BAFI-3210 file (N, C-alpha, C; in Angstrom, 3 decimals, decimal comma, padded with zeros to 6 digits):
// residues 289
n [1|2|3|4|5|6|7|8|9|10|11|12|13|14|15|16|17|18|19|20|21|22|23|24|25|26|27|28|29|30|31|32|33|34|35|36|37|38|39|40|41|42|43|44|45|46|47|48|49|50|51|52|53|54|55|56|57|58|59|60|61|62|63|64|65|66|67|68|69|70|71|72|73|74|75|76|77|78|79|80|81|82|83|84|85|86|87|88|89|90|91|92|93|94|95|96|97|98|99|100|101|102|103|104|105|106|107|108|109|110|111|112|113|114|115|116|117|118|119|120|121|122|123|124|125|126|127|128|129|130|131|132|133|134|135|136|137|138|139|140|141|142|143|144|145|146|147|148|149|150|151|152|153|154|155|156|157|158|159|160|161|162|163|164|165|166|167|168|169|170|171|172|173|174|175|176|177|178|179|180|181|182|183|184|185|186|187|188|189|190|191|192|193|194|195|196|197|198|199|200|201|202|203|204|205|206|207|208|209|210|211|212|213|214|215|216|217|218|219|220|221|222|223|224|225|226|227|228|229|230|231|232|233|234|235|236|237|238|239|240|241|242|243|244|245|246|247|248|249|250|251|252|253|254|255|256|257|258|259|260|261|262|263|264|265|266|267|268|269|270|271|272|273|274|275|276|277|278|279|280|281|282|283|284|285|286|287|288|289]
n.u [097,058|094,235|090,868|087,887|085,052|082,045|082,984|085,206|088,503|089,900|092,103|092,843|092,168|090,495|088,356|085,050|081,562|078,179|076,550|073,910|073,573|071,840|072,935|074,635|072,823|070,760|071,712|071,192|071,971|074,430|077,151|080,371|083,089|086,202|088,870|092,296|094,470|097,635|097,552|095,015|091,477|089,838|087,606|085,856|083,628|081,691|081,338|080,378|078,009|076,594|076,402|074,684|072,414|071,756|071,205|068,950|067,163|066,631|065,651|067,460|069,016|071,976|073,304|075,418|076,769|077,550|079,931|081,091|081,435|083,283|085,449|085,936|086,774|089,117|090,610|090,873|092,402|094,754|095,650|096,329|098,455|097,906|098,168|099,697|102,050|102,113|101,065|098,927|095,841|092,887|089,563|087,044|083,856|081,250|077,855|075,677|072,347|072,382|072,497|069,903|066,766|066,131|064,551|063,144|062,336|063,220|062,824|063,578|066,217|068,121|070,170|072,310|075,346|078,634|081,347|084,755|087,309|090,683|092,843|095,176|094,640|094,304|092,744|093,041|095,667|098,628|099,005|096,432|095,571|097,337|097,016|094,315|090,948|088,891|085,462|082,382|078,829|076,570|074,111|072,572|070,335|070,142|068,856|065,451|064,284|061,986|062,073|064,591|066,262|069,099|070,690|070,936|073,481|073,792|074,341|073,473|074,587|074,212|073,147|075,077|077,252|076,555|076,593|079,278|080,517|079,630|081,000|083,687|083,672|083,542|085,954|086,483|087,260|085,303|081,845|079,350|076,288|072,874|069,710|066,230|064,950|066,776|068,643|071,925|073,254|075,451|078,663|079,657|080,897|081,665|081,216|080,325|081,641|081,497|083,279|082,330|081,995|083,456|082,419|082,002|080,134|077,757|075,640|072,492|071,529|068,925|068,702|069,741|072,311|074,797|075,217|078,065|080,992|083,558|082,751|081,242|083,290|084,964|083,179|082,467|084,713|087,283|086,904|085,906|088,134|089,681|088,303|086,355|083,252|080,629|077,997|074,893|072,999|070,582|071,817|072,365|073,671|074,558|075,517|077,832|079,286|079,850|081,312|083,982|085,813|086,059|085,616|085,978|084,948|085,676|085,868|087,653|088,745|089,585|090,409|089,719|090,690|088,732|088,829|087,487|084,201|082,083|083,494|083,591|085,641|086,630|086,900|090,196|091,109|092,872|093,760|092,253|092,955|091,437|090,558|093,079|093,995|092,165|092,760|095,385|094,945|093,282|095,063|096,904|095,243|094,551|097,095|097,648|095,845]
n.v [063,358|061,240|061,119|059,453|059,092|057,846|055,287|055,900|057,413|060,597|063,409|066,069|068,613|067,857|066,572|066,625|067,497|067,594|070,766|070,477|068,614|067,404|067,328|069,514|071,576|071,459|070,387|067,733|064,835|062,640|062,018|060,788|061,044|059,668|058,335|057,476|055,143|053,722|052,912|051,873|052,082|053,508|051,895|051,244|049,638|050,468|053,141|052,817|051,435|053,452|055,335|053,987|053,856|056,562|056,968|055,333|056,684|059,021|058,040|057,390|055,783|054,202|052,686|050,983|048,090|047,446|046,041|046,512|049,252|049,487|048,242|050,088|052,254|051,181|050,865|053,524|054,531|053,039|053,922|056,474|056,265|055,650|053,436|051,028|050,510|052,918|054,932|057,692|059,584|060,947|060,266|061,359|060,542|060,779|060,814|061,790|062,847|062,918|063,862|065,942|067,502|071,091|072,181|070,670|068,017|064,764|062,642|063,235|062,704|060,298|058,605|058,098|059,743|058,757|059,755|059,723|060,897|061,232|062,621|064,712|065,673|068,085|069,393|071,043|072,914|071,511|072,696|073,154|070,618|070,126|072,239|072,751|073,725|076,614|077,281|078,688|079,175|078,609|080,708|079,667|077,029|073,442|071,441|070,458|067,185|066,392|067,845|067,848|065,134|065,093|062,832|061,984|062,155|064,472|066,311|068,830|071,057|073,534|074,506|073,726|075,089|077,790|078,015|077,445|079,659|081,664|080,973|081,330|084,059|085,005|084,458|081,843|078,402|076,470|075,634|075,092|073,527|073,868|072,149|072,714|072,754|073,602|071,816|070,359|069,440|068,807|069,747|071,945|070,287|068,101|065,581|065,973|065,560|065,330|065,184|064,190|063,811|061,438|060,015|059,657|061,586|061,994|063,641|062,154|060,649|061,369|063,955|065,424|064,785|063,679|060,316|059,601|058,039|057,999|058,863|056,622|054,734|055,743|055,647|052,891|051,316|052,559|053,838|051,641|049,977|051,385|051,185|053,058|054,487|055,248|057,432|058,172|060,986|063,662|066,987|070,265|073,613|074,257|071,830|071,517|073,855|073,368|071,066|068,690|068,095|068,432|067,329|066,915|064,791|063,341|062,139|063,580|065,414|063,815|063,404|066,113|068,287|070,459|073,589|075,845|077,275|079,603|081,539|080,466|078,751|075,431|072,929|072,816|074,467|073,414|070,660|067,745|064,873|062,544|063,009|063,136|060,501|059,132|060,199|059,199|056,432|056,161|056,883|054,790|052,731|053,348|053,293|050,601|049,609]
n.w [148,109|147,966|147,305|147,982|146,021|145,440|144,541|142,997|142,812|143,496|143,065|145,434|144,271|142,262|143,327|143,427|143,867|142,602|142,118|142,467|144,380|147,147|149,637|149,692|148,996|150,920|153,279|153,514|154,544|156,066|158,404|159,561|161,833|162,121|163,945|163,248|164,498|164,882|162,202|161,875|161,585|164,179|166,315|164,212|163,453|165,284|164,524|161,893|162,393|163,749|161,700|159,926|161,525|161,678|158,972|158,629|160,241|158,819|156,496|154,425|151,843|151,761|149,859|149,868|151,433|154,917|155,068|152,514|152,703|154,785|153,522|151,479|152,973|154,057|151,684|150,895|153,031|152,613|150,072|150,730|152,405|155,067|156,714|158,867|161,577|164,135|162,577|162,294|162,043|160,469|159,504|157,398|156,778|154,580|153,649|151,250|150,225|147,539|144,005|142,786|141,912|142,088|145,054|147,961|147,902|148,499|146,829|144,283|144,128|142,842|143,595|146,357|147,471|148,338|150,236|151,082|153,056|153,997|156,435|158,268|161,689|164,164|166,665|168,905|170,530|172,130|174,591|175,553|176,368|178,419|180,232|180,368|179,374|178,886|179,056|177,729|178,245|175,715|174,184|172,242|171,807|172,094|169,430|169,563|170,427|169,136|166,886|165,311|165,955|167,983|167,985|165,436|163,250|161,343|158,225|158,598|160,506|161,571|163,958|165,862|164,797|165,087|167,868|168,279|167,024|168,721|171,045|170,198|169,589|172,112|173,091|173,780|173,059|172,934|173,733|176,203|175,602|176,114|176,492|175,533|177,958|179,741|180,639|180,578|177,478|175,619|174,273|171,535|169,681|171,082|173,621|177,103|180,377|183,954|187,077|190,179|193,637|193,583|191,443|187,887|185,703|183,085|180,675|179,663|176,502|175,927|176,744|174,753|174,007|171,755|170,752|171,423|170,110|171,283|173,776|174,591|174,647|176,668|178,840|179,081|178,676|179,249|181,804|183,165|183,196|184,939|187,244|187,821|188,528|186,293|185,666|184,095|183,986|184,180|183,996|185,273|184,796|187,325|188,330|186,813|187,477|190,158|190,167|190,786|188,829|185,237|181,903|178,314|175,585|172,400|169,003|167,407|169,262|171,366|174,690|176,658|179,172|181,257|182,796|183,585|183,503|182,190|183,584|186,097|188,230|187,872|190,216|191,296|189,378|187,581|185,397|186,653|188,852|188,238|185,620|184,448|184,807|183,235|180,712|180,357|180,420|178,218|176,209|176,415|175,675|172,989|171,881|171,929|170,228]
ca.u [095,803|093,221|089,560|086,922|083,696|081,198|083,721|086,376|089,418|090,237|092,987|092,167|091,617|089,525|087,272|083,918|080,201|077,304|075,900|072,535|073,559|071,007|073,786|075,072|071,697|069,859|072,281|070,497|072,958|074,956|078,610|081,099|084,504|086,820|090,307|093,212|095,569|098,444|097,144|093,707|090,334|089,497|086,203|085,193|082,302|080,761|081,039|079,544|076,671|075,924|076,074|073,497|071,261|071,409|070,600|067,609|066,308|066,224|065,218|068,502|069,593|073,396|073,672|076,549|076,663|078,548|081,199|081,649|081,844|084,534|086,497|086,245|087,559|090,441|091,309|091,217|093,522|095,946|096,109|096,829|099,554|097,409|098,201|101,005|102,296|102,458|100,413|097,709|095,119|091,459|088,716|085,713|082,956|080,056|076,852|074,666|071,170|072,748|072,077|068,469|066,228|065,921|063,384|063,616|061,826|064,325|062,508|064,251|067,605|068,042|071,227|073,122|076,782|079,492|082,623|085,688|088,494|091,628|093,594|095,668|093,706|094,678|091,741|093,495|097,111|099,026|098,823|095,061|095,486|098,152|096,555|092,864|090,183|087,829|084,246|081,223|077,559|075,994|072,687|071,926|069,871|070,170|067,610|064,513|064,264|060,831|062,331|065,643|066,909|070,555|071,393|071,195|074,691|073,435|075,162|072,934|075,237|074,166|072,923|076,380|078,138|076,187|077,102|080,745|080,880|079,390|082,125|084,897|083,518|083,724|087,316|086,576|087,269|084,148|080,722|078,345|074,994|071,747|068,494|065,173|064,524|067,851|069,578|073,131|073,201|076,827|079,284|079,328|081,411|082,173|080,421|080,855|081,610|082,004|083,649|081,773|081,837|084,083|081,797|082,021|078,738|077,573|074,212|071,941|071,193|067,591|068,811|070,305|073,710|075,090|075,724|079,452|081,760|084,564|081,960|080,929|084,547|085,385|082,224|082,347|085,996|088,373|086,585|085,779|089,494|090,218|087,436|085,619|081,829|080,094|076,545|074,202|071,850|070,394|072,664|072,225|074,942|074,971|076,321|079,152|079,975|080,249|081,992|085,393|086,552|085,233|086,384|085,227|085,404|085,268|086,796|088,704|089,362|090,000|090,004|090,165|090,320|088,086|089,201|086,531|083,001|081,442|084,385|083,619|086,765|086,241|087,845|091,369|091,485|093,855|093,259|092,200|093,589|090,596|090,691|094,431|094,080|091,371|093,546|096,503|094,430|092,806|096,260|097,414|094,280|094,681|098,432|097,641|094,709]
ca.v [062,936|060,646|061,193|058,499|059,566|056,901|054,199|056,383|058,229|061,858|064,289|067,109|069,664|067,289|065,916|067,561|066,990|068,476|071,865|070,044|067,605|067,881|067,534|070,902|072,508|071,436|069,685|066,448|063,765|062,232|061,870|060,250|061,386|058,458|058,449|056,404|054,880|052,586|052,496|051,216|052,947|053,238|051,579|051,433|049,009|051,323|054,303|052,399|051,151|054,730|055,907|053,313|054,274|057,903|056,814|054,787|057,699|060,020|057,288|057,539|054,524|054,444|052,065|050,086|047,329|047,822|045,405|047,237|050,576|049,297|047,962|051,348|053,047|050,574|051,177|054,950|054,651|052,467|054,803|057,710|055,971|055,731|052,119|050,683|050,813|054,294|055,892|058,291|060,406|061,179|059,925|061,970|059,743|061,586|060,269|062,795|062,322|062,805|064,901|065,956|068,753|072,149|071,812|069,786|066,658|063,809|061,653|063,601|062,219|058,904|057,793|058,812|059,825|058,402|060,454|059,341|061,749|061,020|063,852|064,932|066,473|068,534|070,403|071,969|072,843|070,661|073,473|072,974|069,333|070,178|073,273|072,756|074,611|077,429|077,257|079,512|078,546|079,256|081,061|078,772|075,810|072,206|071,123|069,585|065,833|066,250|068,652|067,070|064,430|065,272|061,566|061,869|062,926|064,949|067,367|070,120|071,334|074,971|074,724|073,609|076,125|079,065|077,976|077,509|081,045|082,433|080,686|081,963|085,510|085,295|084,105|080,447|077,483|075,586|076,121|074,172|073,748|073,384|071,873|073,713|072,731|074,115|070,764|070,269|068,425|068,489|070,958|072,109|069,161|067,097|065,241|066,558|064,762|065,930|064,285|064,725|062,835|060,177|059,413|060,369|061,778|062,591|063,741|061,076|061,007|061,954|065,395|066,085|064,406|062,721|059,023|059,687|056,791|058,160|058,896|055,241|054,064|056,215|055,195|051,448|050,619|053,234|053,980|050,296|049,492|052,122|050,968|054,299|054,392|056,275|057,567|059,073|061,666|065,042|067,940|071,686|074,323|074,176|070,615|071,759|074,884|072,850|069,777|068,595|068,106|068,413|067,059|066,680|063,664|063,362|061,431|064,515|066,054|062,786|063,760|067,488|068,800|071,774|074,172|076,872|077,430|080,887|082,176|079,721|077,812|074,054|072,294|073,629|075,292|072,685|069,314|066,965|063,547|061,549|063,320|062,761|059,040|058,721|060,553|058,274|055,105|056,241|056,874|053,411|051,906|053,615|052,854|049,145|049,238]
ca.w [148,712|147,118|147,944|147,438|145,740|144,697|143,924|142,272|143,600|142,865|143,802|146,211|143,415|141,321|144,071|143,351|143,779|141,834|142,839|142,697|145,441|148,254|150,808|149,601|148,919|152,079|154,426|153,566|154,547|157,363|158,366|160,705|161,966|162,652|164,184|162,852|165,427|164,436|160,874|161,898|161,874|165,576|166,584|162,926|163,441|166,030|163,687|160,763|162,942|164,020|160,400|159,396|162,331|161,205|157,648|158,805|160,853|157,821|155,315|153,414|151,386|151,531|148,592|150,103|152,674|155,922|154,680|151,368|153,161|155,528|152,548|150,795|153,924|154,092|150,438|150,948|153,951|151,992|148,997|151,320|153,326|156,440|157,347|159,419|162,979|164,468|161,675|162,827|161,083|160,679|158,363|157,328|155,955|154,301|152,726|150,923|149,549|146,137|143,060|142,505|141,398|143,067|145,860|149,026|147,756|148,345|145,798|143,031|144,206|142,448|144,208|147,334|147,202|149,471|150,151|152,152|153,060|155,098|156,644|159,625|162,479|165,500|166,977|169,939|170,793|173,253|175,816|176,030|177,053|179,634|181,160|180,438|178,510|179,489|178,246|178,057|177,914|174,541|174,222|171,276|172,459|171,320|168,737|170,283|169,872|168,256|165,700|164,662|167,063|167,935|167,791|164,004|162,953|160,009|157,648|159,009|161,780|161,800|165,388|166,516|164,265|165,711|169,238|168,178|166,740|169,946|171,933|169,678|169,743|173,533|173,459|174,209|171,918|172,975|174,529|176,712|174,965|176,909|175,733|175,723|179,363|180,571|181,026|179,760|176,428|175,257|173,737|170,127|168,902|172,005|174,792|178,328|181,599|185,175|188,163|191,421|194,717|193,229|190,275|186,608|185,298|181,768|180,354|178,835|175,129|175,900|177,003|173,576|173,785|170,704|171,231|170,999|170,125|172,334|175,018|174,946|174,972|177,991|179,853|179,251|178,580|179,963|183,232|183,736|183,443|186,085|188,395|188,076|188,224|185,397|185,737|183,180|184,593|183,757|184,707|184,996|184,928|188,725|188,493|186,230|188,258|191,470|189,989|191,155|187,567|184,040|180,687|177,089|174,774|171,003|168,127|167,023|170,427|172,319|176,059|176,898|180,495|181,348|184,089|183,979|182,679|182,488|184,558|187,363|188,253|188,175|191,128|191,643|188,236|186,767|185,095|187,879|188,834|187,560|184,193|184,033|184,722|182,072|179,527|180,237|180,089|176,835|175,371|176,416|174,920|171,551|171,466|171,787|169,365]
c.u [094,861|091,907|088,592|085,579|083,009|082,003|084,935|087,232|089,853|091,270|092,199|091,481|090,547|088,343|086,097|082,599|079,359|076,745|074,434|072,446|072,797|071,771|074,288|073,896|070,911|070,450|071,670|071,514|073,476|076,476|079,116|082,523|085,202|088,321|091,064|094,322|096,307|097,959|095,821|092,626|089,769|087,989|085,348|083,792|081,273|080,375|080,106|078,129|075,910|075,526|074,799|072,254|070,795|070,698|069,167|066,655|065,823|065,840|066,172|069,088|071,047|073,857|074,895|076,282|077,709|079,917|081,861|082,150|083,158|085,700|086,905|087,074|088,983|091,253|091,744|092,396|094,810|096,510|096,724|097,916|099,157|097,318|099,612|101,168|102,722|101,787|099,112|097,024|093,643|090,718|087,415|084,894|081,638|079,149|075,800|073,461|071,438|072,191|070,590|068,049|066,227|064,585|063,788|063,197|062,970|064,063|063,180|065,705|067,591|069,063|072,022|074,569|077,562|080,863|083,489|086,958|089,387|092,531|094,218|094,665|094,318|093,753|092,260|095,005|097,408|098,835|097,431|094,930|096,253|097,596|095,038|092,239|089,151|086,646|083,307|079,983|076,923|074,538|071,887|071,555|069,976|068,816|066,742|064,475|063,066|060,931|063,367|066,463|068,427|071,336|071,626|072,397|074,578|074,405|074,664|073,413|075,162|073,932|074,243|077,316|077,837|076,691|078,623|081,201|080,681|080,540|083,372|084,839|083,691|085,115|087,493|086,554|086,029|083,065|079,863|077,015|073,908|070,588|067,405|064,655|065,611|068,814|070,766|072,969|074,608|077,518|079,058|079,801|081,893|081,133|081,101|080,645|082,002|082,409|083,155|081,566|082,347|083,502|081,989|080,588|078,694|076,086|073,734|071,615|069,845|067,600|069,492|071,752|073,809|075,598|077,172|080,179|082,848|083,892|081,676|082,191|085,031|084,487|082,348|083,672|087,060|088,081|086,424|087,155|090,112|089,393|086,648|084,163|081,403|078,574|076,050|073,017|071,778|071,222|072,258|073,603|075,461|075,878|077,723|079,937|080,547|080,980|083,437|086,286|085,556|086,137|085,438|085,787|084,890|086,289|087,950|089,471|090,032|089,509|090,577|089,744|089,678|088,360|088,323|085,376|082,296|082,176|084,296|084,758|086,249|087,309|088,958|091,856|092,584|093,254|093,367|092,765|092,758|090,678|092,039|094,563|093,288|092,120|094,672|096,046|093,911|093,987|096,867|096,543|094,433|096,054|098,472|096,574|095,195]
c.v [062,371|060,576|060,271|059,191|058,528|055,881|054,604|057,248|059,449|062,591|065,382|068,144|069,159|066,617|066,884|066,811|068,015|069,600|071,542|068,929|068,157|067,977|068,955|071,865|072,596|070,766|068,319|065,321|063,525|062,095|061,205|060,781|060,272|058,676|057,237|056,323|053,630|052,017|051,764|052,247|052,568|053,056|051,758|050,833|049,872|052,555|053,941|052,081|052,442|055,409|055,288|053,630|055,666|057,825|056,303|055,852|058,739|059,363|057,509|056,176|054,768|053,825|051,181|049,314|047,828|047,266|046,169|048,620|050,494|049,023|049,225|052,259|052,505|050,890|052,637|055,188|054,168|053,389|056,089|057,479|056,029|054,359|051,861|051,144|052,271|055,342|056,391|059,107|060,476|060,860|060,701|061,181|060,495|060,819|061,343|062,119|062,142|063,932|064,790|067,286|069,812|071,911|070,709|068,331|065,668|062,775|061,972|063,149|060,712|058,023|058,644|058,854|059,538|059,022|060,034|060,167|061,327|062,240|063,821|065,794|066,806|069,688|071,467|071,830|072,014|071,378|073,280|071,687|069,347|071,130|073,340|073,845|075,385|077,501|078,389|078,656|079,309|079,619|080,208|077,477|074,611|071,999|070,213|068,219|065,617|067,163|067,933|066,422|064,562|063,975|061,264|062,750|063,428|066,019|068,750|070,432|072,814|075,318|074,709|074,729|077,475|079,132|078,077|078,947|081,931|082,223|081,425|083,485|085,953|084,911|082,697|079,527|076,600|076,187|074,966|074,535|073,098|073,004|072,873|073,767|073,230|073,064|070,745|069,144|067,924|069,803|070,993|070,935|068,020|066,779|065,792|065,618|065,654|064,829|064,921|063,595|061,453|059,474|060,291|060,400|062,438|062,656|062,560|061,573|061,724|063,458|066,134|065,772|063,449|061,433|058,876|058,352|056,859|058,222|057,487|054,491|054,458|055,646|053,707|050,694|051,259|053,321|052,620|049,730|050,151|051,919|052,195|054,123|055,551|056,262|058,486|059,676|063,089|065,975|069,356|072,332|074,290|072,966|070,796|072,751|074,324|071,512|069,843|068,668|068,108|068,090|066,778|065,457|063,819|062,637|062,319|065,048|065,063|063,174|065,137|067,940|070,187|072,337|075,351|076,899|078,711|081,618|081,571|078,713|076,434|073,414|073,239|074,489|074,696|071,325|068,408|065,562|062,485|061,757|062,875|061,249|058,514|059,032|059,553|056,881|055,071|056,194|055,487|052,513|052,105|053,189|051,354|048,665|048,539]
c.w [147,649|147,888|147,218|147,232|144,867|143,891|143,122|143,191|142,795|143,713|144,497|145,309|142,463|142,007|144,187|143,380|143,036|142,712|143,097|143,740|146,635|149,568|150,864|149,700|150,230|153,328|154,611|153,431|155,945|157,255|159,626|160,661|162,721|162,804|163,637|163,899|164,939|163,104|160,805|162,219|163,242|165,742|165,324|162,912|164,158|165,215|162,530|161,242|163,195|162,712|159,840|160,229|161,902|159,864|157,762|159,339|159,841|156,492|154,141|153,091|151,003|150,220|148,675|151,380|153,664|155,555|153,537|151,784|153,942|154,586|151,798|151,692|153,989|152,849|150,407|151,873|153,310|150,916|149,528|152,367|154,779|157,110|157,862|160,848|163,169|163,612|162,306|161,736|161,433|159,385|158,464|156,300|155,815|153,344|152,493|150,269|148,051|145,287|142,766|141,923|142,496|143,757|146,818|148,875|147,542|147,253|144,463|143,003|143,963|143,149|145,183|146,880|148,478|149,249|151,339|151,995|154,228|155,198|158,030|160,369|163,820|165,860|167,933|170,145|172,033|174,588|176,407|176,828|178,373|180,685|181,296|179,595|179,325|178,531|178,622|177,842|176,764|174,790|173,254|171,984|171,513|170,644|169,598|169,613|168,958|167,038|164,828|165,765|166,946|167,777|166,309|163,693|161,514|159,524|158,040|160,425|162,162|163,266|166,148|166,086|164,911|167,147|169,256|167,916|167,966|170,929|171,474|169,797|171,191|174,022|173,974|172,998|171,835|173,861|174,996|176,055|175,819|175,996|176,109|177,152|180,307|181,079|180,070|178,749|176,116|174,942|172,232|169,281|169,778|173,071|176,039|179,507|182,774|186,142|189,450|192,415|194,317|192,022|189,045|186,084|183,928|181,453|179,508|177,435|175,053|176,177|175,848|173,303|172,608|171,343|170,767|171,106|171,196|173,703|175,507|175,367|176,365|179,079|180,143|179,218|179,456|181,453|183,900|184,071|184,667|187,362|188,794|187,658|187,322|185,478|184,619|183,911|184,089|184,627|184,321|185,094|186,354|188,949|187,926|187,082|189,559|191,385|190,472|189,919|186,417|182,849|179,529|176,376|173,351|170,153|167,707|168,212|171,373|173,716|176,384|178,299|180,388|182,733|184,500|182,997|183,123|183,622|185,956|187,282|188,644|189,045|191,524|190,484|187,375|186,436|186,320|187,735|188,120|186,049|183,678|183,880|183,528|180,779|179,304|179,838|178,651|175,866|175,294|175,555|173,419|171,028|171,194|170,825|168,092]
res [m|k|i|y|i|d|g|e|f|f|g|r|d|d|a|k|i|s|v|f|d|h|g|l|l|y|g|d|g|i|f|e|g|i|r|i|y|n|g|k|a|f|l|l|d|e|h|i|d|r|l|f|r|s|a|r|a|i|m|l|e|i|g|m|s|k|k|d|l|c|e|a|i|g|e|t|m|s|l|n|g|r|v|g|s|g|v|t|g|y|i|r|l|v|v|t|r|g|k|g|k|l|g|i|d|p|a|s|c|l|r|s|s|v|i|i|i|t|e|d|l|q|l|y|p|e|k|t|y|n|e|g|m|s|l|i|t|a|s|v|r|r|n|r|v|d|s|l|d|p|r|i|k|s|l|n|y|l|n|n|i|m|a|k|m|e|a|q|n|s|g|s|p|e|a|v|v|l|n|e|r|g|f|v|a|e|c|t|a|d|n|i|f|i|v|t|a|g|s|v|v|t|p|p|e|q|d|g|a|l|a|g|i|t|r|e|c|v|s|k|t|i|c|a|a|l|g|i|e|v|k|e|r|s|m|t|l|y|d|i|y|t|a|d|e|c|f|l|t|g|s|g|a|e|i|v|p|v|v|s|v|d|r|r|v|i|g|d|g|v|p|g|p|v|t|d|s|i|r|k|e|f|s|r|y|t|d|s|f]
***
């Protein structure tokens, strides 16, 4: 494995950052998780655009153009044998505020650091995709938009981590996360969709949902190809409990059926036909990418 750090490549054991890096000290930075299908970074432009939006929101100067960043990702993939037909994998792209003084003042960080890692990724076993996932609702609430807007994909993921630990302690791999008003935002690492009355519905970004790249692909490309209407509207747990189907989307997770939430069986308690058709169409789409 070769890991990119600020224009150089290092082996796994030699890839290090300073203990004074504000990404480590304060979670001051941003990241993207990008899938590799057929040796290509999936929807790379969309991921890079989102990264730059996150950077602008926290006044972080990346120090590289979008073109240069894409070229660095391509070089990292090539050095790690992640190019070519049939090749899959995962890219973790991280930008930290960089090395600075102790104290939160970002002005002490003279230059940001860019890190690119390629790796295999399998978040859930195949059984989960075939039989569906059971969720709980976390007591941890999504960050308020006037505190830290969830659309910023920052290194400070403690809110999500606390909800993830609550789910795992309850025997579930994932959890539904609500915002401070009780509306569904997303899950700890994935966006959430329901199928009801023939329509696919997902929470709007304004309710605390990350502007997911896979979420956007499913909404505007996959469902459009299948002739399925997608709506964005505020949802409560009642909407999930009474839905015909439910599924999650994410770059790492792809499309995951959900068969129960808080011990309420969703639909017939098995992955539904709409979810199944979306999964198959997404697989066809990525195979031809």
